[in-house]
N, C-alpha and C positions, 0 to 999 in steps of 0.2 A: 504495500499499501504506499503510494507516495506521498511523501508529505509538503507542505506548502511552506515555501521558505520565511521566516521574519521578514516583515519590510526592514530596511535601510533605514535608521531613524538621522537624519539629514541634522546636522546643527544649526541654530538661528544665524549663526555669521560664519560663515569663513573666508578666510583671506589668504590667497597666493603669491609669492613673491611681490607683496605689494612694496612698490617704491613711491615716496612720494617728495619733492623738491619745490620750496620756495627762491624763487630764480636760480640763483647757484647753491644753494643750501640743499644741503641732503639729508630731509629730515628725519625720513623712514627709508630701511633699507631692508629690504628681504624678511614682511614680514608675514610670518605664516602660522595662523592661528584658525582653531575651530573653538567657538563659544556656545555653547550648550544650553538647549531651550530652558527655559524656567529656572534659571540659575544666577546668581551672583557671580560675578566676574570682576574682581580689582584690579585695577592696572595702577601699578608703583613705579619709582623710578626717583632721581633728582629732578630738580628742575632743569627744562631744557631737553630733557632725555626724550621726547617724544611722546609721551603719553597721553599727552591734550590732543595733539595735533592727530595722533590715530584715533580718537573718540571723533573727531570731526567729521572724519573722513566717513566714517559709519553712516552719515545720513547728509553727507557732502555739502557740509555747513564750510569748508575749505576752498567751495567755489569760489565763494566771494571775494576774495582774496586775489587780487591783480597777480599775474605772473607764477602760478602753482602750476604744477606737471605732476599727475599722478600716473603710475604705471603699475602692470598687474591686476590682480583681479578680487571684486571683493563681492560674494556671495552671499544676499539674505534671501532665505525662502528660495535658492535654486536661481536667482537672476543678479547677474552681474550689474552690480548698480555703478558701476565706473562709465559703463556705456553709455554714450550719452545720450540714447534715446530714453534712458530714464527719467523721468520730471521729477525734479528735486522737490517740488509741494507736494506731489503722493508721497514721497519717499518720505517727507520729515513727518508726514500724519502718520505713517505707517512707526518711522522711528523717533520717537519723541525726545525732547532735551530738555534737562534741570540744568541751571547754570551755576555757578560759584555762590554769586549775589542773586537774591530773590529778585524776579523780575517782574513786580505786578503790574499790570496795568494802570492807567489815570481811572478812576470811576471807581462802583460798586464791588465788594465781595463776589454778588452776584453777578454781574456782568465780567469778570473776570473768567468766571467757567465758563458761563453762556456764549460768551464771544466766539469759540471756535466751533461748537455745535452750530451757532447762526450762519457763521460764513459756509460753513459745507451743507447749508441745506435745511437745518431743523430751525422750524417757524412756529409751531404750536408753542403758545405758554405752557400749558400742561406737560406738554414733553419738555420743554427746557426746564422746568420746576423741578421734574424726575429727576433730570440729569444733572442739575446742580445740586440737589440732594445726594445723590447714588456717590457722586466724585467727591463730592466732601466727606462723607461718610468712609468712602475708601482712603482717603488721605488724615483718618481720624481727626478730621476737622470740626465736625457737624456740630456736633455737641457746644461746641466752645464759640461757634458763630450762627447759629441756627436765627438768633432772636436780634438778628443787626445784618442781615442779608444786605440791606440798602445803603450802608455805609461804606466810608473808601476803605479800599483794600490797605492804603498806606497807612491807615491806623494801626493797623495788626502789629502783633510783635514780629522780631527779626525770624524766630522758629516758625510761627504762626504763617508772614509770607512765603516762606520758603515750602510750607505744606500745602498752603492757597497754589502756590506753583507747580506742586506735584499735581493737585488734583486739575489744574489746567490741563495741565499734558494728557493726564488720564480721560479727559473729556473727551479728545480725540477719538480716544479708542485705538492705541497704537498696539504693538505688540512687542516692540525694543523700547525699554527708556535707557536713556545714558545720562547720566550724572556727573557733572565736572567738579569735584569738590562741593559737593552739595551742604556741608557740615562747617566748613571754615572758618564763615561768618558769625557763627552760631555759639552761646556758652553754653555750657554742660549739660545742663538738663535740656534744653532745645535739641541738641547732637542727639540725645538717646531717645527722645521722642521721635525724630528724623529716623535715625538708627533702627528702631522697633516698626516703622513704618514701613521703610526698606525692606526689611526681612517676610513684611507680610505681604507685600506687592509680588514676591516671587512665586507665589501659587499661581499665579496670572502672566506675569510678564517676564521677559528675558531682561535683565538690568546690568548694564557696565559702568563700573564706577570707577572714576580716578580720585584717588584719596594721596595725601601725604602723611596721613596717620595711621601709622603702622597698626596699631591697637584697634584702630576701625575696621582695617584691613581684615585683620584676623580675627574678629569678631563677627562680621557680617557677610564675608563672603564664603563660596564653595569653592572658586577656582582665582589666584592670581598669576598676573606675568607682571615678569619685572623687567621694564626697559630701562636700558643705558645705552646712550650715544646713538641712538634712533633704532636699536636693534632691541629684541626681545631676545633678552640674555638667560631667562628662565619663564618657564610656563607648565602649572600643574596643578593639583588640590591644591588647597591655601594649607591645609594642614601639614601637606610635605614640603611645599615650599619654604614654610616658617620654621618648622623642625627638624628637616633634611635638606637641606640648601645644597644643589648638585657643584654648583658654583662658589668660588670665594667671593666674588663681587656681590652675592646674593646674598651670603653671611656677612658681610661686612655691612652692608647698606640696612640690612634688617636692622643690626645692632648698632645703628647709629654712627658708624664710622665716616661716613660722609653722606653726603644731601643737602 
């Protein structure tokens, strides 16, 4: 009796021989990574090592910079997004981004969440109300703001603003969420709340996070990539990278000897 072969599990993101240049600066060199679905992957390394540049290649944010050049491939769900036939607007809906500093829009808390769905064609007030509530709940913010949805988003605390930007990202229904040092401007209590939120989100989303905080990477990520001089020096499970690094540079960086 013949057996049906198990389906091959495709990674959420795969890069092959990825090269990236800012004019004459060779910023990324031969990046080959497979980022698994519904896992948290941390990108660590010293300043200027290429980790934020790499993060921004994943939704082509770097396209906005004059003089850049990309070589190699980045596959998301089997599609090479470096191909110029890929619509960056559609890509950024699928691959959301949360930045280092909370970038709330002018206007109310409600409008910050409703803006994206409205742009993408949601017109019903009831549907928008439901989206606002569900995404604020997903961002663990609903109970704190449900009675002040009409108030300016700028009046929220820094940690609340960052969770609001995460809720706004969720409102466009991405599959992947990129985070560029999302807690670096926050106090320890707010950082803990955002980390708890990030861990809960991996049940539904693939998350890639750049962080300089080694403790944070160890606490919340499933996989870790160590970048150095534009290369991925080491990649593996976070437990292995932190407890049994294969390279001396990784060990020294984690120990705080440089960076």
